[in-house]
PyMOL Python script that loads the backbone (N, CA, C, O; Angstrom):
from pymol import cmd

cmd.read_pdbstr("""\
ATOM      1  N   ASP A   1    -106.934-109.074 -30.997  1.00  0.00           N
ATOM      2  CA  ASP A   1    -105.612-109.892 -30.776  1.00  0.00           C
ATOM      3  C   ASP A   1    -104.859-109.900 -32.011  1.00  0.00           C
ATOM      4  O   ASP A   1    -105.235-110.639 -32.921  1.00  0.00           O
ATOM      5  N   LEU A   2    -103.679-109.047 -32.172  1.00  0.00           N
ATOM      6  CA  LEU A   2    -102.994-109.040 -33.352  1.00  0.00           C
ATOM      7  C   LEU A   2    -102.428-110.378 -33.800  1.00  0.00           C
ATOM      8  O   LEU A   2    -102.407-110.670 -34.996  1.00  0.00           O
ATOM      9  N   GLU A   3    -101.997-111.146 -32.917  1.00  0.00           N
ATOM     10  CA  GLU A   3    -101.475-112.516 -33.281  1.00  0.00           C
ATOM     11  C   GLU A   3    -102.505-113.413 -33.823  1.00  0.00           C
ATOM     12  O   GLU A   3    -102.234-114.172 -34.753  1.00  0.00           O
ATOM     13  N   ARG A   4    -103.773-113.361 -33.246  1.00  0.00           N
ATOM     14  CA  ARG A   4    -104.807-114.269 -33.661  1.00  0.00           C
ATOM     15  C   ARG A   4    -105.651-113.755 -34.829  1.00  0.00           C
ATOM     16  O   ARG A   4    -106.234-114.570 -35.544  1.00  0.00           O
ATOM     17  N   GLY A   5    -105.752-112.328 -35.074  1.00  0.00           N
ATOM     18  CA  GLY A   5    -106.526-111.646 -35.947  1.00  0.00           C
ATOM     19  C   GLY A   5    -107.943-111.339 -35.562  1.00  0.00           C
ATOM     20  O   GLY A   5    -108.262-111.397 -34.374  1.00  0.00           O
ATOM     21  N   VAL A   6    -108.718-111.052 -36.386  1.00  0.00           N
ATOM     22  CA  VAL A   6    -110.183-110.797 -35.990  1.00  0.00           C
ATOM     23  C   VAL A   6    -111.052-111.948 -35.666  1.00  0.00           C
ATOM     24  O   VAL A   6    -111.165-112.907 -36.429  1.00  0.00           O
ATOM     25  N   SER A   7    -111.692-111.850 -34.485  1.00  0.00           N
ATOM     26  CA  SER A   7    -112.494-112.949 -34.205  1.00  0.00           C
ATOM     27  C   SER A   7    -113.833-112.644 -33.574  1.00  0.00           C
ATOM     28  O   SER A   7    -114.049-111.463 -33.299  1.00  0.00           O
ATOM     29  N   THR A   8    -114.759-113.540 -33.306  1.00  0.00           N
ATOM     30  CA  THR A   8    -115.902-113.260 -32.804  1.00  0.00           C
ATOM     31  C   THR A   8    -116.491-114.449 -31.938  1.00  0.00           C
ATOM     32  O   THR A   8    -116.038-115.585 -32.081  1.00  0.00           O
ATOM     33  N   HIS A   9    -117.481-114.180 -31.058  1.00  0.00           N
ATOM     34  CA  HIS A   9    -117.921-115.346 -30.209  1.00  0.00           C
ATOM     35  C   HIS A   9    -118.961-116.103 -30.830  1.00  0.00           C
ATOM     36  O   HIS A   9    -119.353-117.149 -30.312  1.00  0.00           O
ATOM     37  N   ASN A  10    -119.508-115.602 -32.046  1.00  0.00           N
ATOM     38  CA  ASN A  10    -120.595-116.149 -32.741  1.00  0.00           C
ATOM     39  C   ASN A  10    -120.056-116.994 -33.980  1.00  0.00           C
ATOM     40  O   ASN A  10    -119.399-116.461 -34.875  1.00  0.00           O
ATOM     41  N   GLU A  11    -120.381-118.359 -33.970  1.00  0.00           N
ATOM     42  CA  GLU A  11    -119.752-119.102 -35.128  1.00  0.00           C
ATOM     43  C   GLU A  11    -120.434-118.774 -36.423  1.00  0.00           C
ATOM     44  O   GLU A  11    -119.771-118.763 -37.460  1.00  0.00           O
ATOM     45  N   ASP A  12    -121.707-118.510 -36.426  1.00  0.00           N
ATOM     46  CA  ASP A  12    -122.406-118.131 -37.655  1.00  0.00           C
ATOM     47  C   ASP A  12    -121.892-116.786 -38.334  1.00  0.00           C
ATOM     48  O   ASP A  12    -121.785-116.598 -39.546  1.00  0.00           O
ATOM     49  N   GLU A  13    -121.607-115.920 -37.352  1.00  0.00           N
ATOM     50  CA  GLU A  13    -121.133-114.611 -37.842  1.00  0.00           C
ATOM     51  C   GLU A  13    -119.650-114.743 -38.375  1.00  0.00           C
ATOM     52  O   GLU A  13    -119.261-114.087 -39.341  1.00  0.00           O
ATOM     53  N   ALA A  14    -118.926-115.542 -37.756  1.00  0.00           N
ATOM     54  CA  ALA A  14    -117.516-115.794 -38.192  1.00  0.00           C
ATOM     55  C   ALA A  14    -117.490-116.378 -39.625  1.00  0.00           C
ATOM     56  O   ALA A  14    -116.763-115.946 -40.520  1.00  0.00           O
ATOM     57  N   ARG A  15    -118.382-117.430 -39.748  1.00  0.00           N
ATOM     58  CA  ARG A  15    -118.563-118.204 -41.103  1.00  0.00           C
ATOM     59  C   ARG A  15    -118.928-117.158 -42.183  1.00  0.00           C
ATOM     60  O   ARG A  15    -118.323-117.132 -43.255  1.00  0.00           O
ATOM     61  N   LEU A  16    -119.956-116.273 -41.878  1.00  0.00           N
ATOM     62  CA  LEU A  16    -120.397-115.312 -42.883  1.00  0.00           C
ATOM     63  C   LEU A  16    -119.222-114.350 -43.211  1.00  0.00           C
ATOM     64  O   LEU A  16    -118.926-114.107 -44.381  1.00  0.00           O
ATOM     65  N   ASN A  17    -118.612-113.851 -42.244  1.00  0.00           N
ATOM     66  CA  ASN A  17    -117.588-112.854 -42.408  1.00  0.00           C
ATOM     67  C   ASN A  17    -116.402-113.481 -43.233  1.00  0.00           C
ATOM     68  O   ASN A  17    -115.900-112.906 -44.199  1.00  0.00           O
ATOM     69  N   ARG A  18    -116.033-114.614 -42.802  1.00  0.00           N
ATOM     70  CA  ARG A  18    -114.870-115.295 -43.553  1.00  0.00           C
ATOM     71  C   ARG A  18    -115.292-115.439 -45.130  1.00  0.00           C
ATOM     72  O   ARG A  18    -114.481-115.190 -46.021  1.00  0.00           O
ATOM     73  N   ARG A  19    -116.481-115.816 -45.364  1.00  0.00           N
ATOM     74  CA  ARG A  19    -116.992-115.911 -46.738  1.00  0.00           C
ATOM     75  C   ARG A  19    -116.865-114.506 -47.407  1.00  0.00           C
ATOM     76  O   ARG A  19    -116.317-114.390 -48.503  1.00  0.00           O
ATOM     77  N   MET A  20    -117.355-113.496 -46.763  1.00  0.00           N
ATOM     78  CA  MET A  20    -117.252-112.179 -47.377  1.00  0.00           C
ATOM     79  C   MET A  20    -115.744-111.712 -47.557  1.00  0.00           C
ATOM     80  O   MET A  20    -115.489-110.960 -48.497  1.00  0.00           O
ATOM     81  N   CYS A  21    -114.839-112.080 -46.788  1.00  0.00           N
ATOM     82  CA  CYS A  21    -113.431-111.690 -46.907  1.00  0.00           C
ATOM     83  C   CYS A  21    -112.886-112.611 -48.083  1.00  0.00           C
ATOM     84  O   CYS A  21    -111.972-112.179 -48.785  1.00  0.00           O
ATOM     85  N   GLU A  22    -113.355-113.707 -48.283  1.00  0.00           N
ATOM     86  CA  GLU A  22    -112.802-114.493 -49.449  1.00  0.00           C
ATOM     87  C   GLU A  22    -113.131-113.855 -50.840  1.00  0.00           C
ATOM     88  O   GLU A  22    -112.351-113.993 -51.782  1.00  0.00           O
ATOM     89  N   VAL A  23    -114.147-113.245 -50.937  1.00  0.00           N
ATOM     90  CA  VAL A  23    -114.642-112.563 -52.201  1.00  0.00           C
ATOM     91  C   VAL A  23    -114.347-111.011 -52.248  1.00  0.00           C
ATOM     92  O   VAL A  23    -114.517-110.374 -53.288  1.00  0.00           O
ATOM     93  N   ALA A  24    -113.943-110.487 -51.195  1.00  0.00           N
ATOM     94  CA  ALA A  24    -113.725-108.986 -51.173  1.00  0.00           C
ATOM     95  C   ALA A  24    -112.413-108.592 -51.831  1.00  0.00           C
ATOM     96  O   ALA A  24    -111.372-109.242 -51.736  1.00  0.00           O
ATOM     97  N   GLU A  25    -112.566-107.475 -52.501  1.00  0.00           N
ATOM     98  CA  GLU A  25    -111.388-106.868 -53.208  1.00  0.00           C
ATOM     99  C   GLU A  25    -110.458-106.184 -52.014  1.00  0.00           C
ATOM    100  O   GLU A  25    -109.228-106.218 -52.038  1.00  0.00           O
ATOM    101  N   ARG A  26    -111.191-105.599 -51.033  1.00  0.00           N
ATOM    102  CA  ARG A  26    -110.341-104.896 -49.947  1.00  0.00           C
ATOM    103  C   ARG A  26    -111.033-105.399 -48.598  1.00  0.00           C
ATOM    104  O   ARG A  26    -112.209-105.763 -48.600  1.00  0.00           O
ATOM    105  N   ILE A  27    -110.350-105.401 -47.601  1.00  0.00           N
ATOM    106  CA  ILE A  27    -110.956-105.841 -46.366  1.00  0.00           C
ATOM    107  C   ILE A  27    -110.720-104.669 -45.374  1.00  0.00           C
ATOM    108  O   ILE A  27    -109.591-104.376 -44.981  1.00  0.00           O
ATOM    109  N   ILE A  28    -111.817-104.031 -45.000  1.00  0.00           N
ATOM    110  CA  ILE A  28    -111.866-102.845 -44.118  1.00  0.00           C
ATOM    111  C   ILE A  28    -112.556-103.200 -42.852  1.00  0.00           C
ATOM    112  O   ILE A  28    -113.693-103.668 -42.909  1.00  0.00           O
ATOM    113  N   VAL A  29    -111.961-103.017 -41.715  1.00  0.00           N
ATOM    114  CA  VAL A  29    -112.428-103.316 -40.436  1.00  0.00           C
ATOM    115  C   VAL A  29    -112.825-102.104 -39.729  1.00  0.00           C
ATOM    116  O   VAL A  29    -112.034-101.162 -39.681  1.00  0.00           O
ATOM    117  N   VAL A  30    -114.049-102.027 -39.140  1.00  0.00           N
ATOM    118  CA  VAL A  30    -114.397-100.866 -38.366  1.00  0.00           C
ATOM    119  C   VAL A  30    -114.754-101.377 -37.078  1.00  0.00           C
ATOM    120  O   VAL A  30    -115.618-102.251 -37.007  1.00  0.00           O
ATOM    121  N   THR A  31    -114.102-100.867 -35.890  1.00  0.00           N
ATOM    122  CA  THR A  31    -114.246-101.425 -34.540  1.00  0.00           C
ATOM    123  C   THR A  31    -113.879-100.331 -33.663  1.00  0.00           C
ATOM    124  O   THR A  31    -113.475 -99.265 -34.128  1.00  0.00           O
ATOM    125  N   ASP A  32    -114.008-100.554 -32.319  1.00  0.00           N
ATOM    126  CA  ASP A  32    -113.672 -99.626 -31.405  1.00  0.00           C
ATOM    127  C   ASP A  32    -112.603-100.225 -30.415  1.00  0.00           C
ATOM    128  O   ASP A  32    -112.476-101.436 -30.237  1.00  0.00           O
ATOM    129  N   SER A  33    -111.849 -99.264 -29.791  1.00  0.00           N
ATOM    130  CA  SER A  33    -110.544 -99.751 -29.074  1.00  0.00           C
ATOM    131  C   SER A  33    -110.822-100.721 -28.027  1.00  0.00           C
ATOM    132  O   SER A  33    -109.882-101.424 -27.656  1.00  0.00           O
ATOM    133  N   SER A  34    -112.003-100.875 -27.477  1.00  0.00           N
ATOM    134  CA  SER A  34    -112.250-101.927 -26.449  1.00  0.00           C
ATOM    135  C   SER A  34    -112.094-103.279 -27.038  1.00  0.00           C
ATOM    136  O   SER A  34    -112.125-104.211 -26.235  1.00  0.00           O
ATOM    137  N   LYS A  35    -111.950-103.526 -28.160  1.00  0.00           N
ATOM    138  CA  LYS A  35    -111.869-104.864 -28.748  1.00  0.00           C
ATOM    139  C   LYS A  35    -110.472-105.339 -28.938  1.00  0.00           C
ATOM    140  O   LYS A  35    -110.255-106.466 -29.385  1.00  0.00           O
ATOM    141  N   PHE A  36    -109.506-104.508 -28.610  1.00  0.00           N
ATOM    142  CA  PHE A  36    -108.166-104.940 -28.769  1.00  0.00           C
ATOM    143  C   PHE A  36    -107.589-105.611 -27.534  1.00  0.00           C
ATOM    144  O   PHE A  36    -108.040-105.397 -26.409  1.00  0.00           O
ATOM    145  N   ASN A  37    -106.636-106.380 -27.770  1.00  0.00           N
ATOM    146  CA  ASN A  37    -106.050-107.274 -26.682  1.00  0.00           C
ATOM    147  C   ASN A  37    -106.915-108.282 -26.176  1.00  0.00           C
ATOM    148  O   ASN A  37    -106.679-108.710 -25.046  1.00  0.00           O
ATOM    149  N   ARG A  38    -108.011-108.798 -26.912  1.00  0.00           N
ATOM    150  CA  ARG A  38    -108.974-109.699 -26.606  1.00  0.00           C
ATOM    151  C   ARG A  38    -109.077-110.672 -27.847  1.00  0.00           C
ATOM    152  O   ARG A  38    -108.819-110.283 -28.986  1.00  0.00           O
ATOM    153  N   SER A  39    -109.440-111.858 -27.575  1.00  0.00           N
ATOM    154  CA  SER A  39    -109.814-112.684 -28.669  1.00  0.00           C
ATOM    155  C   SER A  39    -111.050-113.496 -28.332  1.00  0.00           C
ATOM    156  O   SER A  39    -111.399-113.659 -27.163  1.00  0.00           O
ATOM    157  N   SER A  40    -111.744-114.030 -29.419  1.00  0.00           N
ATOM    158  CA  SER A  40    -112.890-114.789 -29.123  1.00  0.00           C
ATOM    159  C   SER A  40    -112.621-116.165 -29.857  1.00  0.00           C
ATOM    160  O   SER A  40    -111.622-116.329 -30.557  1.00  0.00           O
ATOM    161  N   LEU A  41    -113.612-117.180 -29.644  1.00  0.00           N
ATOM    162  CA  LEU A  41    -113.366-118.503 -30.006  1.00  0.00           C
ATOM    163  C   LEU A  41    -113.303-118.681 -31.574  1.00  0.00           C
ATOM    164  O   LEU A  41    -112.563-119.531 -32.068  1.00  0.00           O
ATOM    165  N   HIS A  42    -114.045-117.912 -32.289  1.00  0.00           N
ATOM    166  CA  HIS A  42    -114.143-118.101 -33.782  1.00  0.00           C
ATOM    167  C   HIS A  42    -113.442-117.002 -34.602  1.00  0.00           C
ATOM    168  O   HIS A  42    -113.807-115.826 -34.627  1.00  0.00           O
ATOM    169  N   LYS A  43    -112.353-117.539 -35.297  1.00  0.00           N
ATOM    170  CA  LYS A  43    -111.486-116.641 -36.035  1.00  0.00           C
ATOM    171  C   LYS A  43    -112.141-116.219 -37.303  1.00  0.00           C
ATOM    172  O   LYS A  43    -112.897-116.970 -37.920  1.00  0.00           O
ATOM    173  N   ILE A  44    -111.844-115.003 -37.692  1.00  0.00           N
ATOM    174  CA  ILE A  44    -112.596-114.517 -39.023  1.00  0.00           C
ATOM    175  C   ILE A  44    -111.389-114.377 -39.942  1.00  0.00           C
ATOM    176  O   ILE A  44    -111.468-114.943 -41.032  1.00  0.00           O
ATOM    177  N   ILE A  45    -110.296-113.708 -39.651  1.00  0.00           N
ATOM    178  CA  ILE A  45    -109.343-113.342 -40.633  1.00  0.00           C
ATOM    179  C   ILE A  45    -107.972-113.057 -39.931  1.00  0.00           C
ATOM    180  O   ILE A  45    -108.002-112.569 -38.801  1.00  0.00           O
ATOM    181  N   ASP A  46    -106.869-113.309 -40.481  1.00  0.00           N
ATOM    182  CA  ASP A  46    -105.492-112.801 -39.989  1.00  0.00           C
ATOM    183  C   ASP A  46    -105.484-111.299 -40.021  1.00  0.00           C
ATOM    184  O   ASP A  46    -106.204-110.653 -40.783  1.00  0.00           O
ATOM    185  N   THR A  47    -104.656-110.776 -39.179  1.00  0.00           N
ATOM    186  CA  THR A  47    -104.314-109.371 -39.131  1.00  0.00           C
ATOM    187  C   THR A  47    -103.669-108.936 -40.497  1.00  0.00           C
ATOM    188  O   THR A  47    -104.047-107.908 -41.060  1.00  0.00           O
ATOM    189  N   GLN A  48    -102.823-109.630 -40.943  1.00  0.00           N
ATOM    190  CA  GLN A  48    -102.098-109.333 -42.265  1.00  0.00           C
ATOM    191  C   GLN A  48    -102.920-109.225 -43.339  1.00  0.00           C
ATOM    192  O   GLN A  48    -102.534-108.554 -44.296  1.00  0.00           O
ATOM    193  N   ARG A  49    -104.133-109.833 -43.369  1.00  0.00           N
ATOM    194  CA  ARG A  49    -105.053-109.795 -44.541  1.00  0.00           C
ATOM    195  C   ARG A  49    -105.798-108.556 -44.519  1.00  0.00           C
ATOM    196  O   ARG A  49    -106.456-108.312 -45.531  1.00  0.00           O
ATOM    197  N   ILE A  50    -105.826-107.694 -43.533  1.00  0.00           N
ATOM    198  CA  ILE A  50    -106.747-106.546 -43.322  1.00  0.00           C
ATOM    199  C   ILE A  50    -106.026-105.345 -44.188  1.00  0.00           C
ATOM    200  O   ILE A  50    -104.845-105.058 -43.991  1.00  0.00           O
ATOM    201  N   ASP A  51    -106.748-104.743 -45.057  1.00  0.00           N
ATOM    202  CA  ASP A  51    -106.137-103.492 -45.754  1.00  0.00           C
ATOM    203  C   ASP A  51    -106.294-102.209 -44.923  1.00  0.00           C
ATOM    204  O   ASP A  51    -105.423-101.339 -44.929  1.00  0.00           O
ATOM    205  N   MET A  52    -107.358-102.118 -44.251  1.00  0.00           N
ATOM    206  CA  MET A  52    -107.541-100.811 -43.520  1.00  0.00           C
ATOM    207  C   MET A  52    -108.498-101.159 -42.272  1.00  0.00           C
ATOM    208  O   MET A  52    -109.463-101.923 -42.295  1.00  0.00           O
ATOM    209  N   ILE A  53    -107.988-100.390 -41.133  1.00  0.00           N
ATOM    210  CA  ILE A  53    -108.936-100.515 -39.952  1.00  0.00           C
ATOM    211  C   ILE A  53    -109.230 -99.148 -39.549  1.00  0.00           C
ATOM    212  O   ILE A  53    -108.345 -98.293 -39.537  1.00  0.00           O
ATOM    213  N   ILE A  54    -110.478 -98.893 -39.207  1.00  0.00           N
ATOM    214  CA  ILE A  54    -110.990 -97.602 -38.774  1.00  0.00           C
ATOM    215  C   ILE A  54    -111.286 -97.838 -37.287  1.00  0.00           C
ATOM    216  O   ILE A  54    -112.036 -98.750 -36.942  1.00  0.00           O
ATOM    217  N   VAL A  55    -110.691 -97.008 -36.401  1.00  0.00           N
ATOM    218  CA  VAL A  55    -110.827 -97.268 -34.919  1.00  0.00           C
ATOM    219  C   VAL A  55    -110.729 -95.927 -34.215  1.00  0.00           C
ATOM    220  O   VAL A  55    -110.130 -94.994 -34.750  1.00  0.00           O
ATOM    221  N   ASP A  56    -111.297 -95.815 -33.042  1.00  0.00           N
ATOM    222  CA  ASP A  56    -111.136 -94.656 -32.205  1.00  0.00           C
ATOM    223  C   ASP A  56    -109.799 -94.447 -31.623  1.00  0.00           C
ATOM    224  O   ASP A  56    -109.003 -95.383 -31.558  1.00  0.00           O
ATOM    225  N   GLU A  57    -109.508 -93.247 -31.189  1.00  0.00           N
ATOM    226  CA  GLU A  57    -108.081 -92.870 -30.652  1.00  0.00           C
ATOM    227  C   GLU A  57    -107.684 -93.606 -29.335  1.00  0.00           C
ATOM    228  O   GLU A  57    -106.571 -93.515 -28.817  1.00  0.00           O
ATOM    229  N   GLY A  58    -108.623 -94.274 -28.899  1.00  0.00           N
ATOM    230  CA  GLY A  58    -108.239 -95.003 -27.596  1.00  0.00           C
ATOM    231  C   GLY A  58    -107.445 -96.299 -27.784  1.00  0.00           C
ATOM    232  O   GLY A  58    -107.092 -96.944 -26.796  1.00  0.00           O
ATOM    233  N   ILE A  59    -107.157 -96.693 -29.025  1.00  0.00           N
ATOM    234  CA  ILE A  59    -106.489 -97.896 -29.355  1.00  0.00           C
ATOM    235  C   ILE A  59    -105.149 -97.927 -28.659  1.00  0.00           C
ATOM    236  O   ILE A  59    -104.419 -96.939 -28.731  1.00  0.00           O
ATOM    237  N   PRO A  60    -104.776 -99.029 -27.973  1.00  0.00           N
ATOM    238  CA  PRO A  60    -103.601 -99.189 -27.282  1.00  0.00           C
ATOM    239  C   PRO A  60    -102.365 -98.884 -28.245  1.00  0.00           C
ATOM    240  O   PRO A  60    -102.413 -99.255 -29.418  1.00  0.00           O
ATOM    241  N   ALA A  61    -101.348 -98.260 -27.778  1.00  0.00           N
ATOM    242  CA  ALA A  61    -100.243 -97.800 -28.588  1.00  0.00           C
ATOM    243  C   ALA A  61     -99.564 -99.064 -29.279  1.00  0.00           C
ATOM    244  O   ALA A  61     -99.231 -99.050 -30.464  1.00  0.00           O
ATOM    245  N   ASP A  62     -99.387-100.157 -28.436  1.00  0.00           N
ATOM    246  CA  ASP A  62     -98.709-101.391 -29.018  1.00  0.00           C
ATOM    247  C   ASP A  62     -99.655-101.874 -30.073  1.00  0.00           C
ATOM    248  O   ASP A  62     -99.157-102.415 -31.060  1.00  0.00           O
ATOM    249  N   SER A  63    -100.850-101.758 -29.999  1.00  0.00           N
ATOM    250  CA  SER A  63    -101.731-102.478 -31.124  1.00  0.00           C
ATOM    251  C   SER A  63    -101.667-101.538 -32.348  1.00  0.00           C
ATOM    252  O   SER A  63    -101.638-102.005 -33.487  1.00  0.00           O
ATOM    253  N   LEU A  64    -101.644-100.190 -32.103  1.00  0.00           N
ATOM    254  CA  LEU A  64    -101.545 -99.396 -33.342  1.00  0.00           C
ATOM    255  C   LEU A  64    -100.158 -99.656 -33.972  1.00  0.00           C
ATOM    256  O   LEU A  64    -100.070 -99.768 -35.194  1.00  0.00           O
ATOM    257  N   GLU A  65     -99.150 -99.750 -33.232  1.00  0.00           N
ATOM    258  CA  GLU A  65     -97.795 -99.963 -33.740  1.00  0.00           C
ATOM    259  C   GLU A  65     -97.773-101.398 -34.589  1.00  0.00           C
ATOM    260  O   GLU A  65     -97.280-101.528 -35.709  1.00  0.00           O
ATOM    261  N   GLY A  66     -98.368-102.366 -33.864  1.00  0.00           N
ATOM    262  CA  GLY A  66     -98.369-103.667 -34.497  1.00  0.00           C
ATOM    263  C   GLY A  66     -99.209-103.780 -35.904  1.00  0.00           C
ATOM    264  O   GLY A  66     -98.782-104.437 -36.853  1.00  0.00           O
ATOM    265  N   LEU A  67    -100.306-103.149 -35.928  1.00  0.00           N
ATOM    266  CA  LEU A  67    -101.104-102.982 -37.036  1.00  0.00           C
ATOM    267  C   LEU A  67    -100.275-102.386 -38.208  1.00  0.00           C
ATOM    268  O   LEU A  67    -100.227-102.935 -39.308  1.00  0.00           O
ATOM    269  N   ARG A  68     -99.626-101.235 -37.910  1.00  0.00           N
ATOM    270  CA  ARG A  68     -98.882-100.536 -38.934  1.00  0.00           C
ATOM    271  C   ARG A  68     -97.694-101.392 -39.463  1.00  0.00           C
ATOM    272  O   ARG A  68     -97.431-101.432 -40.665  1.00  0.00           O
ATOM    273  N   LYS A  69     -96.992-102.068 -38.532  1.00  0.00           N
ATOM    274  CA  LYS A  69     -96.042-102.925 -38.857  1.00  0.00           C
ATOM    275  C   LYS A  69     -96.433-104.152 -39.768  1.00  0.00           C
ATOM    276  O   LYS A  69     -95.645-104.719 -40.525  1.00  0.00           O
ATOM    277  N   ALA A  70     -97.719-104.474 -39.596  1.00  0.00           N
ATOM    278  CA  ALA A  70     -98.281-105.556 -40.432  1.00  0.00           C
ATOM    279  C   ALA A  70     -98.772-105.058 -41.741  1.00  0.00           C
ATOM    280  O   ALA A  70     -99.331-105.806 -42.543  1.00  0.00           O
ATOM    281  N   GLY A  71     -98.554-103.743 -41.968  1.00  0.00           N
ATOM    282  CA  GLY A  71     -99.055-103.131 -43.256  1.00  0.00           C
ATOM    283  C   GLY A  71    -100.456-102.720 -43.422  1.00  0.00           C
ATOM    284  O   GLY A  71    -100.945-102.453 -44.519  1.00  0.00           O
ATOM    285  N   VAL A  72    -101.105-102.675 -42.276  1.00  0.00           N
ATOM    286  CA  VAL A  72    -102.544-102.275 -42.223  1.00  0.00           C
ATOM    287  C   VAL A  72    -102.567-100.813 -42.190  1.00  0.00           C
ATOM    288  O   VAL A  72    -101.829-100.236 -41.390  1.00  0.00           O
ATOM    289  N   GLU A  73    -103.357-100.129 -42.995  1.00  0.00           N
ATOM    290  CA  GLU A  73    -103.637 -98.649 -43.018  1.00  0.00           C
ATOM    291  C   GLU A  73    -104.582 -98.508 -41.822  1.00  0.00           C
ATOM    292  O   GLU A  73    -105.598 -99.196 -41.719  1.00  0.00           O
ATOM    293  N   VAL A  74    -104.211 -97.589 -40.919  1.00  0.00           N
ATOM    294  CA  VAL A  74    -105.075 -97.274 -39.779  1.00  0.00           C
ATOM    295  C   VAL A  74    -105.678 -95.851 -39.802  1.00  0.00           C
ATOM    296  O   VAL A  74    -104.921 -94.882 -39.867  1.00  0.00           O
ATOM    297  N   ILE A  75    -106.918 -95.708 -39.754  1.00  0.00           N
ATOM    298  CA  ILE A  75    -107.664 -94.499 -39.649  1.00  0.00           C
ATOM    299  C   ILE A  75    -108.115 -94.287 -38.267  1.00  0.00           C
ATOM    300  O   ILE A  75    -108.931 -95.086 -37.807  1.00  0.00           O
ATOM    301  N   LEU A  76    -107.663 -93.255 -37.504  1.00  0.00           N
ATOM    302  CA  LEU A  76    -108.050 -92.995 -36.307  1.00  0.00           C
ATOM    303  C   LEU A  76    -109.112 -91.858 -36.225  1.00  0.00           C
ATOM    304  O   LEU A  76    -108.967 -90.812 -36.857  1.00  0.00           O
ATOM    305  N   VAL A  77    -110.130 -92.089 -35.464  1.00  0.00           N
ATOM    306  CA  VAL A  77    -111.265 -91.152 -35.437  1.00  0.00           C
ATOM    307  C   VAL A  77    -111.498 -90.704 -34.026  1.00  0.00           C
ATOM    308  O   VAL A  77    -111.267 -91.499 -33.115  1.00  0.00           O
ATOM    309  N   GLY A  78    -111.934 -89.501 -33.771  1.00  0.00           N
ATOM    310  CA  GLY A  78    -112.101 -88.925 -32.443  1.00  0.00           C
ATOM    311  C   GLY A  78    -113.312 -89.544 -31.873  1.00  0.00           C
ATOM    312  O   GLY A  78    -114.200 -90.045 -32.564  1.00  0.00           O
ATOM    313  N   GLU A  79    -113.315 -89.486 -30.465  1.00  0.00           N
ATOM    314  CA  GLU A  79    -114.553 -90.103 -29.739  1.00  0.00           C
ATOM    315  C   GLU A  79    -115.665 -89.197 -29.756  1.00  0.00           C
ATOM    316  O   GLU A  79    -116.730 -89.516 -29.228  1.00  0.00           O
TER     317      GLU A  79
END
""", "prot")
cmd.dss("prot")
cmd.show_as("cartoon", "prot")
cmd.util.cbc("prot")
cmd.orient("prot")
């Protein structure tokens, strides 16, 4: 979910990932297109804080456009 950012259903995972983001020089997210336009209970990070996302070519066009408008570098990979 571009408005909510990166999230997970697991509270411990969210806490650990938030801590890693706090100390990271760059934030790179690797995910698959099925995760877009969904959100989970525990937020990890805002979309605008992501430096790069690596995702398959099945990403919805509106999500791809939104990421790029937010200044996120998007790397598309074939399936």
